N, C-alpha and C positions, 0 to 999 in steps of 0.2 A: 504493500500500500504506500509506504514511504517513497519507494522508487517511482511509483506512478505519479505521486504528487510532485516529486522533484522534477519529473519530465514536464508536467503541466506548467510548473512555475518557470522552468527554463524556456518553454515555448512562449509564455506570456512576456517574459523579459526580452526575448529575441524579437517578438512582434512589435513591442513598444519601441525597441531600439530601431527597428526598420522604419516604423512610422515616423519617428523623430528625424531619421536621416532623410526621409522623403519630403518632410515638411519644408515649405519655402515661403519667402516673402513675396508679396504682390504689390507693385507700385500702381496705385489707382488714382486717376484724376476723376473727380465726381462733381457734378453740377451742384451748386450751393444748396438748391432746394431739396436735394436728396441726401444731404450729409447726415441728417438725423436718422432717417430710415436705414441708411447704409451702416451706421454705427450699430444698430440692433442686429441687422443681418450679418454683419461682420463677426459679432460675438458668437452667433450660432455657427457660422461657417468655420471659424477657428476651432470651436469645440468639436465639430464633426470631422474636420480634416487635419487639424494641426497647422494649417497655413495661416499666415498673418497678413493683414492688410496694412499697407503704408499709404494712408489716405491724404490727398491734397484736394480740399474743396475750393471751388471758384467758378467764375463764369465760363461757359462753354467756348465762347469766342476767343477768350484769352488762351485757353488750353489749345485750341486749334493753332494759334500763332506759335505757341511754344513747341508744339509737336512738329510743325512743318518747318520751323526755322532751326531745328536740331537742338540737341542738348537736354531736352526734357527726358527724364528717366521713365516716363509712364509706360505701363504695359497693358493697361485696360483703361478705356474711357467710358464713363457712365455719364452720358450727355443729357442736356436739357432739351434737345431737339432730335429729330431723325436725319436732318440734312447734313449736319457736321460729320457723323460717322460715315455716311454715304460718300461725302466729299473726300474724306481721308482715304477711303478704299480706292476711289477713282484716281487719286493722286499718288497711290503707292505707299501710304503711311500706315494702313491698316489691312488686316487680312480679309480677303473677299469671302463672303458667305457667313461671317461670324456676327454680323450686326442683327439685332432684333429689338423689338419694342418691349421694354420691361415695365413701362408705366405710361399712363396718360395723365398729364398734370391738370390741376384745376386752379384757376386764378381767383383771388379774392381781393376785395377792397377792405382794408383792415385799419382799425384804430385801437390804440391802447385804452382809449376812453370809452367806458360803457355808454351805450345809447347815442353815440355820435353818428355812427354809420347806420343808415336805414336799410331795410331788406330789398329796396329797389334801386339803390345807388343814386337816389335823387340828390344826395348831398353834393355830388360833383358839380351840379349846376347852381349851387348856392354860394353864399358868401360866408359860410360858417367855418371855413378853414383857410389858412394862409399858405400852407405847404403840403404838397403831395410828393411822397417819395416813390421813386421808380428806379428799377435797375436799368443800366445803360442799354437802350434798345438796339444799339449797334452790335453788341456782343452777348446780350442775355435774352433768350427767348421770352421769358416772362415779362421783361421790360418792353419788348416789341408787342407782346399781347396787350399790355396796358395801354400803349399808344393806339392800338387798334380799337380798344373800347372807347377812348376819348373821341376818335374819329367817327365811330359808329353812332355816338351820342351827339355829334356835332359840337363838341366842346374843346377841340384841339386848340383853337386860337384863344379861347377864354382861359383855359387851365394851364397852358404851357408856361406862362410867366410864374406860376406857382410851383413848378416842378423842381424837385431836388433830386439829382441823379446820383445813384450809387454805382460802384464798380460791379457789384453783383447783387443778386436778390437778397443775400445775407446782409449786405450793407443797407439796402433799402429797408429791410425789416428792423435793423438796428436804429435807423433814423426815427422810425415810428415808436419803437419800444422805449427809446430814451426821451421822447418828447420833442425831438428836433423837427419833426413833421407830425402834423395831427393825423394824417392818413397816408396810406401807401398801398400800391399794388404788390402783393406778395403771393406766395404759394399757399394753398390750403394746408399743405403738410407742415408749414412753419407755425401755424396757429392752432391747428387741431391735433395736438400731440396726444397719442393714446394714453389713457389713464390720468389725464390732466384736464381741468376745465378750461374752456376757451376764455382767454383774457380779453376784455374790451368788447368791441362790437365789429361785425363784419357783414359784407354783402358777397355772397357767392355769385360771381359774375356768370350770367347765362352763356352757354357755349355758342349761342348764335351771334355774340358780339365780338368774338375773336377766333382765330384759326386754332384748330385742335393742336394741343401741345403734346405731340407724340415724342416720348423720350426713349432714345435707343442707347444700347451699350454695344461696344465693339472691341475686338482683340486687336491691339496695335502690333505693328511689326516687331517692336522691341520685346513683346511678350510671347511671340509665336513658339518659342522653344521652352517656355515656362509652364509646366503642367499645372501649377497652382493658379496661374492666370486663367487657363482654360476651365479649371474646376470652379473658379468664381463665377464665370459666365454661366456655367451649367447650374450652379446653385441659385442664381438669380431667377431661374425658370422653375425652381422647385416649389412645392406647396408651402413649406415654412416661410420662404422668402415672399411669396405672393400674399400670404396672410399678413405679414408686416406691411407690405406695400399698400394693401387695402385698408389696414388699420390707420394709416396716415392720410387717408382720404384720396388716394390715387385710384384710377381705374386702369384696367389692362385688358 
């Protein structure tokens, strides 16, 4: 019996050693709106595989520039749109056939002040605010979506002088949360955190007012030989990952 137990113990030790040897790091560039969900997904991914994520959150447009100009260490891009991954594939910086939509984002108009934002977004046409925070529409898809909403409502000219632009949607959120702007266009995932009450007030912008925000992930050429990078993309398609994505208010 002791010999059998010793063999089992040895097998477990060898298996654990092999798993540790196979574990690797993954350099991930992630859209700022998905940084929170990825944190949760990453914990489960590491527990299941041993692989660790080295995450850099930011605007998708800036990541594109870093990747195409060289020097960026990223192996996986988890973008805020579907155009950037396709473009990286066509330009030879990402692996063809690895891009897929992991989430469909939802835009909200949010204020840290309870009762300020109504459920129809009528506030935008009023004089009840002096600053509107928005991510740079040239590099951040959610910022571009916010500008689409203003155009659809015929408010571009009226509201533009009040706009405060952030480098990313994370900075736009920060402007509002710190009171530097009364309201801002942000992602639902930033204000509807699972297990926490929504702070302030918000309007969930109807999809009819802006183009669908399809968010794609893709394997970059730098990660094509990293099994951990491929495993992460597979995990994003799994039921546990999808449950987290839905809990943060995304659709897929």
